N, C-alpha and C positions, 0 to 999 in steps of 0.2 A: 386485477390486471395491472400491468406496468404503468407507472405515472410519468415516466421519462423515456423518451425514445433514445435508443443507443446512439443515433447520429447526433443527438444534442448533448451528449456527455463529452466534456472536454475540460482542459485546464489542469490546475494543480489540486489534487485531492490528498487530504491528510489521512494517513494510516496511523491509528492511535497506538501509543505505547500502552502496555499493561502497567498501571501504577499501583503499587502495593503499599500497605502500611507496615509498621514495625513488626507486626505479627505475620507478615507475608500474605495477608488477606487483600483482596481487591479493595482499593480505597475509593469509596463512592464520591467523596467531595473532590478528590484530586482528578478523577476521571471526568467529572462534570466541568471542572476548571479547564482541563485540557481541551475539551470540545469548545468551550467559550472562547479560549484563546485562538483556536484554529478559525472559528467563525469571524472573530475580530480581525484576523489576518487577511480575510478576504478569500478564503479557499473556495474553489468551485465545486467541491464535493467532499464528502466525509466517508471514511471506510474504517473497518476494524476487523480484528481477528486474523491479521496476516502474520508474517514472520516477526515484525516489530512488536506485535502484541503478544509474543511468546505463546502462541496458541497451543503449542504442544504441552506447555506446563499447566494449562487450564483444564479443569474438569468439564464434562459436557454441560453440567448445570452452570458453571461459571461462564462458558461461552454463550449460553442463552442469556445470562445476566448482563454480559457486556452488550449483547444485541439490544436488550431492553433499555439499558441506560443510554446507549448512544442514540437510539431512536428518540427517546424522550428528550434528550438534551439538544439534538439537532433540530427536532420539531419541524421537519419539512423545509427548512430554510435553504438547503442545498441537496442535490441527489445523494442518496445513501446506499452504500454497498457493504456487504459482509463477505469476507473470505470464508469458504466452507472447508472445514477440516474433518476428516474421517477416514477410517481404514476400510470401509465397505460402502457399497452403493446405498444400502439401507441407512447407515449412519449419516452419510452426506445428505440424503434426501430428507431425513429427519431434521437436520440443521437448516436446510433450505426452507422447510415448512415453517420453522420458527422465524426465519428471516422474513418470509411472506407475512406472517401474522403481525409483526411489528412495523410493517410498512416499508421494507427495503425496496429500493428502486432497481437494483441489480445485484447479482451474486458473482463471486469469483471462485472457481473451483481449483483446488490444489490437487496434485496427484496423491493417491493414498500413501500414507507414510509407512508402508510395509512392502518388503520385497523389491525386486527390480525386474521389470517385464519388458517385452517388446512393444513397439509402437502400437500394434493392432490392439493389444489388450488395453492400453490407456485410451485409445480412441473409443473403444466399446464402453469402457467405464464412464468416461466423460459424457458420452452420448446418452447413456441410460439415466444419469443424474439430470442432464439438461432436459430430457424429454418429460421429466416429472414436474416441471414448473413452467408457468407462463412468463416468469420474469426473464429479462435479458440475462444471458449467461456469458461470463468471460472465463478464459482459461489462464491460470498463472503458469507461464512457461519459464522456469528458472533452473535449468540443469546445473548451473554452477553452485546453486544453493541446495537443491534437492538431491543432486546426484542422478537425476533422471529427468527426461523431458522429451520434447518432440522437435524434429527439424522443421524448417519452413515449409517444405513440401508436405510433411505429415500434418501440419496445422492446416494447410490448404485443403487436404483431404477431409480433415475433421470438420471444418466449417462448411464444406460442401455437403457432407453426409447429414449434418445436424444443423439446420438453419437457425435454431434457437440460440446457438453459440454465436454471439453477435459482437464480442469484443475480445481482445487479447491483452493480458498484462504480461509484458516481457520483463526480463531482468538481464540485460546484456549490453555490450558496447553498441554505440550508435551504428556501426557498420553492420552488425547482425540485425538490428531492428530495421535498417534500410532494406536488407535482403528479405526480411519477412514481409514488409509492406509491398515490396516489388512482387514477391511470389503470390501474395493474396490479392494483387492487382488493385490495391487501395480500397477493396470492397468492405473491409472490416476495420473499425477503429482500433488502433494499437496504442497502448500506454507503455511507458517505461518506468523504472524505479531507480535502484542503485544510488539512493541518497541524493539524486539530482545531478550526478556526474554527467557531463556533456549535455547539459540541459538545452542550451540554445541550438546546438547542432541536431539534437533530437527533434526539435520543432522545425528546423529547416528541412529535414528529410520527410516531414509529414506525420510525425508522431502526434497523436491527438492531445497528449498531455503527460503528466507525471503523477505517480502515486507515491508520496513521500512521508516519512516520519516527520514530526513537527518541529524538530530542533532548529531548522532553518527555513521553515515554511513561509514566513513573511517575505523573505528575499526571493524565494522561488515564485511566489505569487506576483511580486513586483516585476520580476524578469519576464514571466509569461505575459502579463498584461501589457508590458511595454512592447514586447515582440509582436503581440497581436495587433497593437495600435500602429505598428510600422516603425517604432523607434528602437532599432537594433542597438544603437549606442547605449541607451538607457538599460536595455535588457542585458547587454554584456556587462555593464557596470554592476548591476545587482548580482549577476552570476559570479563575477570576479570576487565580490565581497564574501559570498557564501562558500566559494570553492575550497579554500584551505581547510575549513572545518569539515566540509563534506568528504574530502580526501581522508582526513584524520579518522572520522567515525566509520567510513565504509571500507574497513580492512577486513570485513567478514561480518556475518550476522551477529555473532557473540560480541564482537567489538562494538557494533552499532547499539546493541542492547545495553552494554556496559557504559560506554562513553557518550553515545548519542542521546540516550535517555538522561544522563547526567547533564549534558549540555542543555537539553530542553529544560530540565529542572532548574538549572542555574539562571536561565533566561526568563523562566516563568515564576520563580520564587516558590517552587514546590520541592519539598524534600524527597529524595529518591531512596527507595529501599529495594533490595534484591529478593527474589524468590529462588531458593536453592533448588538444584545446583545452578551456579552462576559464575561467570567470569568476574573476578574481583578487580577493582581498579588499582593501579599503581600510583605512587606519588608523582611520577613523571606524567602519567596520563591525567591525573587530577589537576596538575598544574597547567597542562595544555587545555583542559576543559575551562579552567578559570580564565585563561588568556583569550580563548576564542569567545567565551561568553561576554567578556569586556569589549571585545572588538565588535561583536554583532549587536550588543545592546539588549535591552529588555524587549520581550515580545509584546505585540499590541494586546490591549485588554487587561 
């Protein structure tokens, strides 16, 4: 049974990068270090296997391995979520079962990475996966990244039909997230991502928190905690410091994986290696990474 109630899930959650060694294999020590740094930064939750984790490049066995490692390293210190990737209901349910077995507190469903269908087909798909688990289920709605998604009214229909779908992971401008919160009448916690862009305004319109890659996670936590404490000036100050780097890395998912991961590596002292196929960094991009890393400083831990 779930250990964490959906209404208690809030704040800045880290979505882990997939860290590889020189042979393009998952690097156990680097992945452990990444979790340690996120926890030392004060994150309110941990997540893995999203777009930043390059989930489509991982085999099914590697996805299970990432679940195992992340659960071991998080050790119940904060709520733990896994994004569920799979082309069929059966594949996604199998991944959910493994998430349950390692102690996940909630799961985030992505649309299947095949074809393009009408909203009714995605509603049925998500519903069948959600009905297979007692864990709280979230939907990742990122049409700009996936090329498919649901409108606010369709999400309202989805959560009405399937009560176990208890959270939404959006990926969009704050104006879109505000519309989603309005259409679902504030009944369901909504998170945003997008590298933390518009972080403070997301919180102002009722967004429950942000799920972010860890290159600027310390400043995002600082901004969130200050906002929650009623100190908007301190929140804005932390956000302003992270914003130029966030704009730089969030020029698309491949850009995030190329430069956001390198920014994290520079701040964490972890060498970064790509798994092909990959966007390769330019000299200009690497110089920008170096400059942003110097501005932001070392990550905690």
